[in-house]
DSSP file (Angstrom, degrees, kcal/mol; ACC not computed):
  #  RESIDUE AA STRUCTURE BP1 BP2  ACC     N-H-->O    O-->H-N    N-H-->O    O-->H-N    TCO  KAPPA ALPHA  PHI   PSI    X-CA   Y-CA   Z-CA
    1    1 A M     >        0   0    0      0, 0.0     4,-1.9     0, 0.0     5,-0.1   0.000 360.0 360.0 360.0 -20.4   -2.5    7.8    2.0
    2    2 A A  H  >  +     0   0    0      2,-0.2     4,-1.4     1,-0.2     5,-0.1   0.845 360.0  54.8 -66.6 -31.7   -4.7    8.2    5.0
    3    3 A V  H  > S+     0   0    0      1,-0.2     4,-1.2     2,-0.2     3,-0.4   0.934 108.7  49.7 -63.5 -45.0   -4.8    4.4    5.6
    4    4 A F  H  4 S+     0   0    0      1,-0.2     3,-0.3     2,-0.2    -2,-0.2   0.869 107.2  53.6 -63.8 -38.0   -1.0    4.4    5.6
    5    5 A A  H  < S+     0   0    0     -4,-1.9    -1,-0.2     1,-0.2    -2,-0.2   0.838 112.0  44.2 -69.4 -31.6   -0.9    7.2    8.1
    6    6 A R  H  < S+     0   0    0     -4,-1.4    -1,-0.2    -3,-0.4    -2,-0.2   0.614  94.9 101.9 -81.5 -14.3   -3.1    5.3   10.5
    7    7 A A     <  -     0   0    0     -4,-1.2     4,-0.1    -3,-0.3    -3,-0.0  -0.443  65.4-147.6 -73.7 142.1   -1.2    2.0    9.9
    8    8 A S  S    S-     0   0    0     -2,-0.1    -1,-0.1     2,-0.1    -4,-0.1   0.534  78.7 -10.8 -86.6  -2.5    1.3    0.9   12.6
    9    9 A G  S    S-     0   0    0     41,-0.1    41,-0.1    -5,-0.1    -2,-0.0  -0.912 102.8 -33.7-166.3-172.0    3.5   -0.7   10.0
   10   10 A P        -     0   0    0      0, 0.0     2,-0.3     0, 0.0    41,-0.2  -0.250  55.1-141.2 -60.7 151.5    3.7   -1.7    6.4
   11   11 A L  B     -A   50   0A   0     39,-2.9    39,-3.4    -4,-0.1     2,-0.2  -0.875   1.5-139.3-115.4 143.7    0.6   -2.9    4.6
   12   12 A R     >  -     0   0    0     -2,-0.3     4,-2.2    37,-0.2     5,-0.2  -0.579  34.6-107.5 -90.4 166.1    0.0   -5.6    2.1
   13   13 A A  H  > S+     0   0    0     35,-0.4     4,-2.5     1,-0.2     5,-0.2   0.908 120.3  53.6 -63.9 -39.1   -2.3   -5.0   -0.8
   14   14 A R  H  > S+     0   0    0      1,-0.2     4,-2.3     2,-0.2    -1,-0.2   0.923 108.7  49.0 -60.8 -44.0   -5.0   -7.3    0.7
   15   15 A G  H  > S+     0   0    0      1,-0.2     4,-1.9     2,-0.2    -1,-0.2   0.886 110.2  51.2 -64.0 -37.2   -4.9   -5.3    4.0
   16   16 A L  H  X S+     0   0    0     -4,-2.2     4,-1.9     2,-0.2    -2,-0.2   0.883 109.8  50.5 -65.4 -41.2   -5.2   -2.0    2.2
   17   17 A C  H  <>S+     0   0    0     -4,-2.5     5,-3.3    -5,-0.2    -2,-0.2   0.909 110.2  49.5 -66.1 -36.9   -8.2   -3.3    0.3
   18   18 A E  H ><5S+     0   0    0     -4,-2.3     3,-0.8     3,-0.2    -1,-0.2   0.895 110.0  50.1 -67.8 -39.1   -9.8   -4.5    3.4
   19   19 A A  H 3<5S+     0   0    0     -4,-1.9    -1,-0.2     1,-0.2    -2,-0.2   0.820 115.9  42.9 -65.1 -30.4   -9.2   -1.1    5.0
   20   20 A M  T 3<5S-     0   0    0     -4,-1.9    -1,-0.2    -5,-0.1    -2,-0.2   0.291 114.1-118.4-100.7   8.3  -10.8    0.7    2.0
   21   21 A D  T < 5S+     0   0    0     -3,-0.8    -3,-0.2    -4,-0.1    -4,-0.1   0.872  78.7 121.8  59.5  40.4  -13.6   -1.9    1.8
   22   22 A L    > < +     0   0    0     -5,-3.3     3,-1.6    -6,-0.2    -4,-0.1  -0.555  25.4 161.5-127.5  62.6  -12.6   -3.1   -1.8
   23   23 A P  T 3  S+     0   0    0      0, 0.0     3,-0.5     0, 0.0    -5,-0.1   0.753  70.9  51.6 -59.5 -25.2  -12.0   -6.8   -1.2
   24   24 A K  T 3  S+     0   0    0      1,-0.2     3,-0.2    -7,-0.1    -2,-0.0   0.307  96.5  69.7 -94.6   9.1  -12.3   -7.9   -4.8
   25   25 A H    <>  +     0   0    0     -3,-1.6     4,-2.3     1,-0.1     5,-0.2   0.040  56.3 124.7-120.4  26.7   -9.7   -5.3   -6.2
   26   26 A T  H  > S+     0   0    0     -3,-0.5     4,-2.8     1,-0.2     5,-0.2   0.911  74.4  46.8 -50.7 -52.0   -6.5   -6.7   -4.7
   27   27 A E  H  > S+     0   0    0      1,-0.2     4,-2.0     2,-0.2    -1,-0.2   0.893 112.6  49.6 -64.8 -40.4   -4.6   -7.1   -8.0
   28   28 A G  H  > S+     0   0    0      1,-0.2     4,-1.6     2,-0.2    -1,-0.2   0.854 113.7  45.6 -65.6 -34.5   -5.5   -3.6   -9.2
   29   29 A I  H  X S+     0   0    0     -4,-2.3     4,-2.4     2,-0.2    -2,-0.2   0.861 109.4  54.3 -78.0 -30.7   -4.5   -2.0   -6.0
   30   30 A R  H  X S+     0   0    0     -4,-2.8     4,-2.5    -5,-0.2    -2,-0.2   0.921 108.7  50.0 -62.6 -40.6   -1.2   -4.0   -5.9
   31   31 A A  H  X S+     0   0    0     -4,-2.0     4,-1.8     1,-0.2    -2,-0.2   0.947 112.1  48.9 -65.4 -46.0   -0.4   -2.7   -9.4
   32   32 A K  H  X S+     0   0    0     -4,-1.6     4,-2.9     2,-0.2    -1,-0.2   0.919 108.3  51.6 -55.0 -46.1   -1.2    0.9   -8.2
   33   33 A L  H  X S+     0   0    0     -4,-2.4     4,-1.8     1,-0.2    -1,-0.2   0.903 109.0  52.8 -64.3 -40.8    1.0    0.5   -5.1
   34   34 A K  H  X S+     0   0    0     -4,-2.5     4,-2.0     2,-0.2    -1,-0.2   0.879 109.6  48.1 -59.0 -38.6    3.9   -0.7   -7.5
   35   35 A L  H  X S+     0   0    0     -4,-1.8     4,-2.2     2,-0.2    -2,-0.2   0.926 108.8  53.0 -67.4 -45.4    3.4    2.4   -9.6
   36   36 A L  H  <>S+     0   0    0     -4,-2.9     5,-2.2     1,-0.2     6,-1.5   0.848 108.3  52.1 -61.9 -33.2    3.4    4.6   -6.4
   37   37 A V  H ><5S+     0   0    0     -4,-1.8     3,-1.0     4,-0.2    -1,-0.2   0.921 107.9  49.9 -64.9 -45.9    6.8    2.9   -5.4
   38   38 A E  H 3<5S+     0   0    0     -4,-2.0    -2,-0.2     1,-0.2    -1,-0.2   0.862 109.5  53.5 -61.9 -32.1    8.3    3.7   -8.9
   39   39 A Q  T 3<5S-     0   0    0     -4,-2.2    -1,-0.2    -5,-0.1    -2,-0.2   0.578 116.3-117.0 -80.4  -7.1    7.2    7.3   -8.4
   40   40 A G  T < 5S+     0   0    0     -3,-1.0    -3,-0.2    -4,-0.4    -2,-0.1   0.620  87.2 110.4  87.2  13.7    8.9    7.5   -5.0
   41   41 A I  S   <S+     0   0    0     -5,-2.2    12,-1.5    -6,-0.2     2,-0.3   0.838  81.9  25.4 -83.2 -37.4    5.6    8.1   -3.0
   42   42 A L  E    S-B   52   0A   0     -6,-1.5     2,-0.3    10,-0.2    10,-0.2  -0.781  71.8-141.1-118.1 166.1    5.7    4.7   -1.3
   43   43 A T  E     -B   51   0A   0      8,-3.1     8,-2.1    -2,-0.3     2,-0.7  -0.964   9.7-139.5-122.7 145.1    8.3    2.2   -0.4
   44   44 A E  E     -B   50   0A   0     -2,-0.3     6,-0.2     6,-0.2     3,-0.1  -0.891  18.7-177.2-104.3 105.9    8.3   -1.6   -0.6
   45   45 A T  E    S-     0   0A   0      4,-1.5     2,-0.3    -2,-0.7    -1,-0.2   0.888  73.7  -1.7 -72.0 -39.4   10.1   -2.6    2.6
   46   46 A E  E >  S-B   49   0A   0      3,-0.8     3,-2.2    -3,-0.1     2,-0.2  -0.876 107.4 -62.2-138.4 169.0    9.8   -6.3    1.7
   47   47 A R  T 3  S+     0   0    0     -2,-0.3     3,-0.1     1,-0.3    -2,-0.0  -0.398 126.7   3.0 -60.2 117.7    8.3   -8.1   -1.2
   48   48 A G  T 3  S+     0   0    0     -2,-0.2     2,-0.6     1,-0.2   -35,-0.4   0.367 103.9 110.9  86.7  -5.4    4.6   -7.2   -0.9
   49   49 A L  E <   - B   0  46A   0     -3,-2.2    -4,-1.5   -37,-0.1    -3,-0.8  -0.916  46.1-172.7-108.3 117.3    4.8   -4.9    2.0
   50   50 A F  E     +AB  11  44A   0    -39,-3.4   -39,-2.9    -2,-0.6     2,-0.3  -0.803  11.1 163.4-110.8 145.4    4.2   -1.3    1.3
   51   51 A T  E     - B   0  43A   0     -8,-2.1    -8,-3.1    -2,-0.3     2,-0.2  -0.970  39.3 -98.6-153.4 159.2    4.5    1.9    3.5
   52   52 A H  E     - B   0  42A   0     -2,-0.3   -10,-0.2   -10,-0.2     2,-0.2  -0.471  43.0-101.9 -80.6 148.6    4.7    5.6    2.9
   53   53 A L        -     0   0    0    -12,-1.5    -1,-0.1    -2,-0.2   -11,-0.0  -0.467  33.3-130.8 -70.2 137.2    8.0    7.4    2.8
   54   54 A R              0   0    0     -2,-0.2    -1,-0.1     1,-0.1    -3,-0.0  -0.751 360.0 360.0 -86.7 132.8    8.8    9.4    5.9
   55   55 A P              0   0    0      0, 0.0    -1,-0.1     0, 0.0    -2,-0.0   0.532 360.0 360.0 -59.7 360.0   10.0   13.1    5.5
């Protein structure tokens, strides 16, 4: 969540992986992001663009 807090806008899974230094885990991270959207923790503003929910 810290990466989303520092981001100036929505992130793609690839950008998140690069920020966390996990370049080969894009598909796994994308799946986790989709789960976080289902749980209401993140939102998907456009297809493939994820951001955290604002209180």
